[in-house]
C-alpha positions in Angstrom: 0.0 0.0 0.0 1.2 3.5 -0.8 0.8 6.4 1.6 2.3 9.9 1.7 3.6 12.4 4.2 0.1 13.9 4.1 -2.9 11.7 3.2 -3.4 8.4 1.4 -3.1 9.1 -2.3 -6.0 8.7 -4.7 -6.1 5.6 -6.9 -4.0 3.5 -4.6 -5.0 -0.1 -3.7 -6.4 -1.4 -0.4 -3.9 -2.8 2.1 -6.0 -5.9 2.6 -5.8 -6.8 -1.1 -2.1 -6.2 -1.0 -1.6 -8.5 1.9 -3.8 -11.1 0.4 -1.6 -11.6 -2.6 1.6 -10.9 -0.7 1.2 -13.9 1.7 0.5 -16.1 -1.3 4.3 -16.2 -2.1 6.1 -18.9 -0.1 9.8 -18.9 0.6 9.9 -22.6 1.3 12.4 -24.5 -0.8 11.4 -27.3 -3.1 13.2 -30.6 -2.9 14.9 -31.5 -6.2 18.0 -31.1 -8.3 20.0 -27.9 -7.7 21.1 -26.2 -10.9 23.3 -23.2 -11.7 21.7 -20.5 -14.0 23.5 -17.5 -15.5 21.1 -14.6 -15.6 23.2 -12.2 -17.8 25.5 -10.6 -18.6 24.1 -10.6 -22.2 20.4 -11.3 -21.5 17.5 -9.0 -22.3 16.0 -9.5 -18.8 19.1 -8.0 -17.1 18.6 -4.6 -18.9 22.3 -4.0 -18.9 25.7 -5.7 -18.9 25.8 -7.4 -15.5 25.6 -11.0 -14.5 23.8 -13.0 -11.8 24.8 -16.6 -11.1 21.7 -18.2 -9.6 21.5 -21.5 -7.7 18.0 -22.8 -8.4 15.9 -25.6 -7.2 13.4 -25.9 -10.1 12.0 -22.3 -10.4 13.0 -21.4 -6.8 16.1 -19.3 -6.2 18.3 -20.6 -3.4 21.2 -18.1 -3.8 22.6 -15.5 -6.1 26.0 -14.0 -6.8 26.3 -10.9 -8.8 29.2 -9.7 -11.0 29.9 -6.1 -12.0 32.7 -4.6 -14.0 31.7 -5.5 -17.6 31.6 -1.8 -18.6 34.2 -0.4 -16.2 35.1 3.0 -17.5 37.0 4.5 -14.5 34.7 7.6 -14.3 36.3 8.9 -11.1 39.9 8.6 -12.4 38.9 10.2 -15.7 37.4 13.1 -13.7 40.6 13.5 -11.7 42.5 14.3 -15.0 40.2 16.9 -16.4 39.4 20.6 -15.7 36.2 21.1 -13.7 34.1 22.2 -16.7 35.1 19.2 -18.7 33.8 16.7 -16.1 30.1 17.3 -16.9 30.1 14.9 -19.9 31.5 12.2 -17.6 28.5 12.5 -15.3 26.2 11.9 -18.3 27.3 8.3 -18.4 26.2 7.4 -14.9 22.4 7.2 -15.0 21.9 7.9 -18.7 18.1 7.7 -18.2 18.2 11.1 -16.4 21.5 12.7 -17.5 20.5 16.3 -16.7 20.2 15.6 -13.0 23.7 14.2 -13.0 25.0 17.3 -14.8 23.3 19.8 -12.6 24.3 17.9 -9.5 27.9 18.2 -10.5 27.6 21.9 -11.3 26.1 22.6 -7.9 29.0 20.7 -6.2 31.6 23.0 -7.9 29.5 26.0 -7.1 29.5 25.0 -3.4 33.3 24.7 -3.5 33.8 28.1 -5.1 31.0 29.8 -3.2 29.1 31.0 -6.2 25.9 32.9 -5.8 23.3 31.5 -8.2 20.4 33.6 -9.4 16.9 32.5 -8.4 15.9 32.1 -12.0 18.7 29.6 -12.6 17.3 27.6 -9.6 13.9 27.4 -11.2 15.2 26.6 -14.6 17.2 23.8 -13.2 14.2 22.5 -11.3 12.2 22.3 -14.5 14.9 20.3 -16.3 15.6 18.0 -13.4 11.9 17.2 -12.9 11.5 16.5 -16.7 14.5 14.1 -16.3 12.9 12.4 -13.3 9.7 11.8 -15.3 11.7 10.4 -18.2 13.6 8.1 -15.8 10.5 6.8 -14.1 8.7 6.2 -17.4 11.6 3.9 -18.4 11.5 2.0 -15.2 7.7 1.5 -14.9 7.0 0.8 -18.5 9.8 -1.9 -18.5 8.2 -3.4 -15.4 5.1 -3.7 -17.6 7.1 -5.3 -20.4 8.5 -7.9 -17.9 5.0 -8.9 -16.9 4.0 -9.3 -20.6 2.4 -5.9 -21.2 4.2 -4.2 -24.1 1.5 -1.7 -25.0 2.2 0.7 -22.2 5.9 0.8 -22.9 5.5 1.9 -26.6 2.8 4.3 -25.6 4.7 6.3 -23.0 7.9 6.3 -24.9 6.3 8.7 -27.4 6.0 11.1 -24.4 9.6 10.4 -23.4 10.6 11.4 -26.8 9.0 14.8 -26.3 11.1 15.3 -23.2 14.2 14.6 -25.3 13.0 17.2 -27.7 12.9 19.7 -24.8 16.5 18.7 -24.0 17.4 19.4 -27.6 15.9 22.9 -27.4 18.1 23.7 -24.3 21.4 22.1 -25.2 21.2 20.4 -28.6 21.7 16.9 -27.1 19.3 14.1 -26.1 20.6 11.1 -24.1 24.0 12.3 -22.9 23.1 16.0 -22.5 26.0 17.9 -21.1 23.3 20.3 -20.1 24.0 23.6 -18.4 27.2 25.1 -17.1 28.9 25.8 -13.7 26.9 28.8 -12.7 23.8 28.3 -14.8 22.9 27.6 -18.4 24.5 28.3 -21.8 21.4 30.4 -22.8 17.9 31.2 -21.6 15.0 29.0 -22.4 13.8 29.8 -25.9 10.2 30.6 -26.9 10.2 27.2 -28.7 11.1 25.5 -25.5 8.3 27.1 -23.6 5.8 26.2 -26.4 6.9 22.5 -26.4 6.9 22.4 -22.6 3.3 23.8 -22.5 2.2 21.3 -25.1 3.8 18.4 -23.1 2.1 19.5 -19.9 -1.3 19.5 -21.7 -1.0 16.2 -23.4 1.1 14.1 -21.1 -1.3 13.8 -18.1 -4.0 12.1 -20.2 -1.5 9.6 -21.7 -0.1 8.9 -18.3 -3.5 8.3 -16.7 -4.3 5.8 -19.5 -0.9 4.1 -18.8 -1.7 4.0 -15.1 -5.1 2.5 -15.9 -3.5 -0.3 -18.0 -1.5 -1.6 -15.1 -2.2 -0.3 -11.6 -5.4 -2.2 -11.1 -4.7 -4.9 -13.6 -5.2 -8.3 -11.9 -2.4 -10.0 -13.8 0.1 -7.2 -13.2 -0.8 -7.1 -9.5 -0.4 -10.9 -9.1 3.0 -10.7 -10.7 4.3 -7.7 -8.8 2.8 -7.8 -5.3 5.2 -9.7 -3.0 8.0 -9.8 -5.7 11.4 -8.8 -4.3 10.3 -7.2 -1.0 12.7 -5.5 1.4 11.9 -4.1 4.8 12.5 -0.5 5.9 15.3 -1.6 8.3 17.1 -3.7 5.7 16.8 -0.9 3.1 18.4 1.5 5.6 21.1 -1.1 6.4 22.0 -1.2 2.8 21.9 2.7 2.5 19.0 2.7 0.1 17.7 6.1 -1.0 15.2 7.4 -3.5 12.0 5.6 -4.7 13.3 2.2 -3.6 13.7 3.4 0.0 10.4 5.3 0.1 8.7 2.2 -1.3 9.9 0.3 1.8 8.2 2.9 4.1 11.0 5.5 4.8 9.9 9.1 4.1 13.3 10.4 2.9 13.8 12.7 -0.1 16.9 14.8 -0.5 14.8 17.6 -2.0 12.9 17.9 1.3 15.5 16.9 3.8 18.4 19.0 2.4 16.8 21.4 -0.1 18.8 22.7 -3.0 18.1 24.7 -6.1 15.2 26.4 -4.2 13.2 23.2 -3.8 12.0 24.6 -0.5 9.8 27.0 -2.5 7.7 24.2 -4.0 4.7 22.4 -2.7 4.7 18.6 -3.4 4.0 15.3 -1.7 6.6 12.6 -1.0 4.8 9.2 -1.7 5.7 6.4 0.7 5.0 2.6 0.4 4.6 -0.1 3.1 5.8 -3.4 1.8 8.9 -2.5 -0.2 8.0 -4.9 -3.0 7.9 -4.4 -6.8 4.3 -3.2 -6.8 5.1 -0.5 -4.2 8.2 0.6 -6.1 6.0 0.9 -9.2 3.3 2.9 -7.4 5.8 5.3 -5.7 7.3 6.1 -9.1 3.9 6.6 -10.6 3.0 9.2 -7.9 6.4 10.8 -8.2 5.7 11.5 -11.9 2.5 13.3 -10.9 4.3 15.3 -8.3 7.0 16.2 -10.8 4.4 17.6 -13.1 3.0 19.6 -10.2 6.5 21.0 -9.4 7.1 22.0 -13.1 3.8 23.8 -13.2 4.7 25.8 -10.1 8.2 26.6 -11.5 6.7 28.0 -14.7 4.0 30.0 -12.9 6.4 31.6 -10.4 9.6 31.9 -12.6 11.7 34.7 -11.2 13.1 37.5 -13.4 16.9 37.7 -13.7 19.8 36.2 -15.5 20.2 32.6 -16.6 23.8 32.5 -15.3 25.8 33.6 -12.2 28.2 36.5 -12.3 31.4 34.3 -12.2 33.3 35.2 -15.5 36.4 33.3 -14.3 34.3 30.1 -14.5 31.7 30.9 -17.2 32.6 30.9 -20.9 31.9 34.4 -22.3 29.8 34.8 -25.5 31.7 34.3 -28.7 31.0 37.8 -29.9 32.7 39.2 -26.7 35.7 36.8 -27.1 36.2 38.2 -30.7 36.0 41.9 -29.6 37.0 42.1 -25.9 40.4 41.4 -24.5 39.1 40.6 -21.0 36.6 38.1 -22.4 39.4 36.5 -24.5 41.5 36.0 -21.4 38.7 34.4 -19.5 37.9 32.1 -22.4 41.5 31.0 -22.7 41.9 30.4 -19.0 38.7 28.4 -18.8 39.4 26.3 -21.9 43.0 25.6 -20.9 41.9 24.8 -17.3 44.0 27.6 -15.7 41.2 29.1 -13.6 42.3 29.0 -9.9 40.2 26.7 -7.8 39.9 27.1 -4.0 41.4 24.4 -1.8 38.6 22.6 0.0 36.5 19.4 0.6 32.8 19.3 -0.2 29.9 16.9 -0.6 26.8 17.7 -2.4 23.9 15.4 -3.2 20.7 15.7 -5.3 17.6 13.5 -5.6 18.4 11.7 -8.8 16.0 9.5 -10.7 17.1 6.5 -8.6 17.8 8.2 -5.3 20.6 10.2 -3.6 23.3 11.0 -6.2 26.2 12.5 -4.4 29.6 14.0 -5.3 32.4 14.0 -2.8 35.0 16.5 -4.1 38.5 17.2 -2.7 40.4 20.1 -4.2 44.1 20.9 -3.7 43.9 24.1 -5.8 45.0 22.3 -9.0 43.3 22.5 -12.4 41.4 19.3 -11.8 40.0 17.5 -8.6 42.5 15.9 -6.3 39.8 13.3 -5.6 36.3 12.8 -6.8 33.9 10.1 -5.8 30.4 9.5 -7.0 27.7 8.1 -4.7 25.8 6.0 -7.2 22.5 4.7 -5.9 22.3 1.8 -8.3 25.6 0.4 -7.1 24.1 0.3 -3.6 20.8 -1.2 -4.6 22.5 -4.0 -6.5 24.2 -5.2 -3.2 20.8 -6.1 -1.8 19.6 -7.9 -4.9 20.6 -11.5 -3.8 18.8 -11.1 -0.5 15.7 -9.7 -2.2 15.3 -12.6 -4.6 16.4 -15.6 -2.4 13.4 -17.9 -2.0 11.5 -16.4 -4.9 11.0 -17.6 -8.5 13.1 -16.7 -11.5 10.3 -14.6 -12.9 10.3 -12.6 -9.7 14.0 -12.0 -10.0 13.5 -10.4 -13.4 10.8 -8.1 -12.1 12.7 -7.2 -9.0 15.7 -6.1 -11.1 13.4 -4.0 -13.3 11.7 -2.4 -10.3 15.1 -1.5 -8.6 15.9 0.2 -12.0 19.5 -0.8 -11.8 21.3 1.2 -14.5 24.6 -0.4 -15.6 26.3 2.9 -16.0 26.1 3.4 -12.2 27.5 0.0 -11.3 31.1 1.0 -12.3 33.0 4.1 -11.7 
């Protein structure tokens, strides 16, 4: 059952029905021959390049051992060899389903280190982009859960709307999947009239499509039978593993970085944090469904209350000047050269900054010794943490439950290796 920090949310199921199905799954082992099954690394059900070696008794999973490292790209070491402004594209490749949140989180980390004052307008612009990215991320996760229960229609239907979010990214930065969106201090340019028009069109059309998608699955008997009780985790165990984001909230813990440690003026916005009770696949699905609704609510507030002002901070030593100024102004040319060549002086310091990513708390631990690149940079990647709990969550369940559990955790392979 899903609740919230305020009232029970409309359209959610009754707790009795949830428990009725939940207790139907037994964790008793079946006597028989024990087999070894490789789930991945190149299997469509794994949704990425990672491997699970299962010990199974018939369809019942006795144990699981996961393997990571198939796409090891040394993100953190790459970042320690690059100027600060060139690290943004590296963050793209973490959770590539919501790249802009990664980008903006990194920018805010550097801004925290250098003590930059960010205009209120930039905060609101960032909120719009990050909430669009959250919607896109959750659409991927929940529509894929549908696919893994045999329901393909919803997946193809909502991906048309996800495409429109990508078109909004293109209007802002010219990119789609790996966005490199924004800059330290703000954005490359203000939102264009075309962006506002496309955003308004999306906000008008998407809710109807989303409600139809929700109606396809949320009260669908087959979908509920497949997801209720699949891959449960208790609140205490989720905390023990350091869960965050939708997967933690589905287990019943009311924690959201946007509320607990507000950034980018999130304290200005009114929204509900949905919370589950059982921590199973169905609760994870429902929490993400409600978070999509709340993201729409936040975007509408940001548009309505958008402050006046500049789209970038007044930090010329970190912010690339316009080309026209570079061609005609010596000071602008100097700033351009120093930024591109990585010669901008950076304060010595140690900071940690986190944002509420699509999959939970995405954190950047940055140590600067004053050099042109970080002395040490570590990413807190939520998917890497979730994946540690996966064997415990599927032990005693069926193979089909393991596939659904992996889908509902939304483990993104890009976050498994750094």
